[in-house]
N, C-alpha and C positions, 0 to 999 in steps of 0.2 A: 690420623692414621690413614693416609691416602694409599690405595693400591697402586701398583705400577703396571705399565704395558711391557710385555715380554715377548722376545722372539729369540728362537734357539740359533745360535750361529751356525753357519754351514760347517765350519770346521769342527765344531763340537758334535754336530750331529754325525758327520763322517766318522769320527772316532768312535762314537757310541755304537753305530751301526757295525763296526768291525767286532764288536763284542767288549770293547774297553771303554776308555774315555778319561778314566783318572779323576782326581778331585776337582779339577777345573771344569770338566763336563758336568760333574754332579752339581756343582755350585750353580751352573746355568740352569739346571732342572730344579734346584731347591727354591730359587727365588720366585718363580711362578707358583710354587706350591704355597709359599707364604702369602702370596697376594691373593690366591684362590681362598684360603682360610680367611683372611681379612675380609674379602668380598662377602663370604658367608656369614660372618660376624655381623658385619654391617647390615646386610640383607636380613638377618634375622630380627635385628632391632627395628628396622624400618617396616618390614612386613608385618610384625607383631602390632605395630601402631595402625597399619593400614587396615588390618582385618578385624581390630577391635579386640585382640586377645586380652584375657583379664589381667595377665602379667606383663602387659606392653610397658607400663610405666617403670615397673622394676628393671626391665631389660634396658629402657632408655637411660635410666639413672646409673645402671651399671656401666653403660657404654661411656657416659660422661665422666664417671670415676676413672676409667681406663685411660681416657683422653687425657686427664689431668696428670695421672701417674706418668704417663708417657713424656710429658713435658719435662720431668726432672729425672726420670729413670727409664729411658727408652729400651734399655736392655731387659729390664724386668717385664715389660709388657711384650717385647719381642719374643723373648724365651717363653713366656706363658702360652702366647697365641701358637707358637711353634710346636707345642706339645701335640702329638698326633690325635689324642682322644679329643681334644678341642676342635680339631678340624672335622672329625667324625660326627661330634654332636652338632656342629654348625651345619653341616651339609644335610643331616637328618632334619634339623629344625627347619631350615629352608623348604625342604621337600614337604614336610608336615604342614606348614603354614600356607603352602600353596594348594593343598588339597583338604585341609582340616587337620586339626591336631591329632596325633596318634592317640589310640585309645588309653594307653598307659601313662601319657604325658611326658614320655621320654624325650620328646623334642621341645620341651618347655623353654621358652626364650629367656626366662628368668634365671636359667643356669648360667647366663652371663654374669650374674652376680657373684657366683663362686670363682668365675674366671678372674673377675676383678680383685676378689679378696685375695687369691693366690698371687696375683701380680703385687698387690699392696704389701703383703708379707715379704715378698723378695726384695722389694724396694725400700722397705722401712717406713713407709708413708701410711699415716692413718686413713681409714675410711670407714664409711657405713654403707652396707648394701643389704639386699634380700636375696635369698637362694632358696630353691625348692628342696623340701625334705622328702626323702623316699625311703620307707621302711625305718625310719627313725635315724637316717644317715644323710650326710651332706659330702660329696666328693668335692675337694679342692684339686682341680686338675694339675698335675705334675708335682703335687705335694703329698697328698694323702686324704684319709677319709675321717671326717668328723662323725662320732658315734653318740647321737643324742639320747638313745634309749628308746624302748618300745612306748613310753609314755608320750614321746613327742608325736604329735599328729602330723600326718603328711599335709603339706601346703607350703607356704613361705614362711622362712624363719629369718630374724634379724641377724647379720654377721657384723660384728664390730672389731676392726683391726686397729690396735693401739701402735703408736710410734715405737714403743719399747718391744714389740713383737709379740705381745699378747693378742690372742683371738678370744673373743667372747661370743658364745652361741648358746641360747637357751640358758640352762644353769652351769654350762661349762665356762671355765675361764682356763685357758692353757698357752703353753708356748710351743707351737709346732716344731720349732728348731730344736727343741730338746729331746727329740727322739719318741719312741713309743711310750704312751702314758694312757691313764683312764681317759676315755673319750677321743683318743687320737691313735689312728694307725697310719704310719707314714710309708710312703713309697720308699723303696731301698735302691741304692746305687751300686753297681759293679764297676770296679776299676781294675785294669790290668797292672802288673807290677811296675811297669815303666810309665804308668799314667798316660799311655798313648791312646788307650780306648776307654771311654766312660759311657756307661749306658744306664738308663733307668729301668728297673724292673716294675712293670705296672700290672700288678695282679688284684687290683681293687676297682678301677674305674669301670662303670657300667659301659663306657664307650670304648674300652680298650681293644676289643675285638669285634669283627663284623658278624660272626656267627656265633650265637650264644650256645649253641649245641657243642661247639668245639672248645669253648672256654675252660680253661683249668682254674683252680682255686688259689688260694694264698700259699705261697711257697714256705714250707717249714725251713727253719735254720739249716738243717743238715742238707737238705736239697738245694738251698740256696748257695751253700758252700760247694756243692757239686758243679753248680752253674759258674760260679766264680772260678774254680780251677779248670774247667773247660774253656772258659773264655780266655784265661791266660795262656793256656796252651795253644788255643787256636790263633790268638793274636801273635804269639812267637812264631808259629808256622808261617802265617801271612807276611809278616814282616821280614822273614828270612828269605822266602821263596816266591811270594805272590805279591809283589809291591803294588801293582795296580789295584788288586781287590782289597789290600790293606788301606790304600788311600780312599777308595770308594767306600769302604765299610766305615772308615772314620768320618767321612764327609756326610754320609746318609744315614747311617743306623743310629737313632738316639734312645730308642725303647725296645725292650724285649718283653713280650707277653707270653705267659704260660698257656699253652693250649694242651689238649688231652693227647697222649702218645700212644703208639702201638704196642704190642707185646715185646718186639724186639726194635732195635734202632731208634729212630726219632721221627716225628712229623714236624714240618715247618711250613709256612705260608705267608702270604703277603696280601694286602688289601689296598685297592685304589684309594680309598677314603683315609687311609692310615700311612700315609708317606713318612718314612722314617722308623716304623715299627716292623718288627719281624715277630710273628707268632711261632712259638716252638715249644715241643715238649723237652723234658730234660735230656740233654745231649749225653751219649754213652762216653765220649772222650773228646778231646781237642780236635782230632782230625775230622770227626763227624761234623763238629761245629764250623770248622774252617770251610769245609765243602758246603755246608749250609749257607754261610755267608756268600760263597761264590754263586750259589744258586739264587738266594732271595734278593741279593742286591741287584741281580739282573731284572728280576720282576719290578722292583722298585723303580728302577732307571726306565723300563719300558712304560710302566704306568704313568710316569711323569712325562715321558716323551709323547704318549698318545693324547695328553691334554693340550699339546701344542701342535702336533703334526698329525694329519689323517693319513694312516697307512693303508687301511682297508676300506672298499666299498661296502655298502649294506649287502648282505646276502638275502636274496629274495627267494631262495629255493624253498620248496615245501618241507624239506628235511635239512636244515642247517646243521644240526648235530649229526654229521655223516662221515667225519674224516678219521683215520686211524692215527693215534699219537702213541709212540712206543713206550710212553712212560705212563699211560693211563688205561684203566680196564674198560673204559666206556667211550663210545663215539663222541667226538669233539666238534665244536664249530671251529671256522677258521681262526676266529680271534683267540680261542683257546690254543690252537696250534702255533700260532705266533708267539703267544706268551711262553709256551713250553719250549719251542725252539730257541728263543732267545736265552731263557734260563739255562737250557742244556748246552748251549755254546759256552757259557761261563763255566758249567760243571766240566765240560770236556776239556777246556783250557786248564783248569785247576788240576785235573788228573794228569794231563799232559806234562805239566811241570812237576807235579809232586812225585811221579814215578822215578824221577831221577834221584830222589832222597828216600826212598823205601826199599827194603829188601824182599818184601813179599809181592805176590802176583796181583793182589787186589787193585792197586792204582793202574797197572797196565790193563787189567780186564775192564775197569770203568772207563778208561780212556778209549779202549778199542770199541766198547759198546756204544758209548754216547756220542762218539765222532761219526760213526756210521749212521745212528738213529737221527741225529740232529741234520746231517747233510741230506738224508732222504726226505725229511720233512720240509726243509727249505725247497727242494724240488717240488713237492705238493703244493707249497705256497706259491711259487712262482709260475706254475701250471694253472692255477686256479681261475685266472682271469679276474680276480677280485682285488688285486693289490693296486693302489693308486700309483701313479708315477713315483711319488716319493717312496711309497712302500716297495716298489720294484727295486729302487735303488738301495734301500735299506736291507731287504732280504738278500739282494745280490751281494752286498758287502759281507753279510754274514756268511753266505756260501764261499766267497773267495777267501775267508778266513779259514774255513773248514777243509777246503778242497786239498791243500798241500798236506794237511794233517793225515789224510787217508793213506798216504804212502809212507808215513813214517813207520819204522820197523818196531814191531811189538813181539814178545816172546810167544812162540806157537802154541804153547799151553794156554797163554792168556786169550789168544786169539780165538781158539777152539772154545773155551767157556764162554767168551763173549757171544759167539755165534750161537751156541746152544741156549743161552739165556734169551738172546733176541727172538729165536725161533719158537721157544716155549712161550714167550709172552704174546706173539703173534698167533699161535695156535689157539691159546686160552682165549684171547679177544675174539677171534673168529668164531669160536665154539659158542660164545655168549651173545655175539652180536651179529653174526653173519659175515659174508665176504665184504671186503672193501678194497678199493684200488690202493695198492701200496707201491711207492716208487722203489725200485731197486737200482743198485749201481750199474 
């Protein structure tokens, strides 16, 4: 399972900097992410041996099993390692092994045994591995959770995968492919009516999200149906009017993870360790979800770009969190400003196109608001003196996309509401945080 060397082609970076890129550019970003995950998996196994971790032998055996499976079923191994929660676990495991294991054992290298078992079940190949038990459960990444019961002590448990698809663990013997059953809670998939977009809903894995305070619980069936209907409506909208976002969503997003939501609307987020995952609360409708894809796919792209290209110099200021962002209530570092600007470049473009297909003012308001806000923030970035040469090119391309949008006509009523919303945000921010330099047109 050798990792590869990767470079982002100039033409792909140029298209990405302008705010788009399409499926081809996303593929250039996804390949290094696969290699990063593989490097962390290999690093986990090797570092566990180097530091004498008590589960090093179990991790090494699991790696050997994965290597054997890959010889006959490379897609099963590739697909399992591509699951975002595997990448998040491997990254934590490497960090933990560098400084000493985490107190709760969450970075246990033996979790590689659960990864191997998942790949074996997908490939139809038998294997025997060990995996850590936590709270009477074992998570098989990308598949589901084994529930061994409270009587099962934490520690390592034997997992046996049979060639006929049976899985044996403790007193359990079941077929994970047969759906939910005693001792087994599967992850569920959502698929659009045209089968153009298929995503896994990961509401079980410990590593499904980066902030445990934000994590939502298992979706009940009625709520899952709401997600399914919203996904279908969002995909129909993207395919009809936002082809580039549709391509990028299809190429990048593999997992949706429930997070806690607000009283109204929805929350969404992305994480650098979880390329391919969007965290979100239950969407109110398809339009909200479509705009969420426009927003979060941008974050996913930029996180992957930053693994390959340095856009910012280190901020040596005594107060790095000092910048005004028109989409946040708190002062932000320049890195946060860059993330937000790139995300709202995508949001502005979404509403710019969508307003041609809606009869209400809201799409015009959103476009008018975010085109100005994002343009102003690109000015802050360009004037900061902290962009690298590549960063100046990147943000300059973003600004060149935004500049002609500023002169596009918008209904006067929408312009006025957008102005009022922007001024109200700035006033509230300044009341809470004091004055800050704000670029104006």
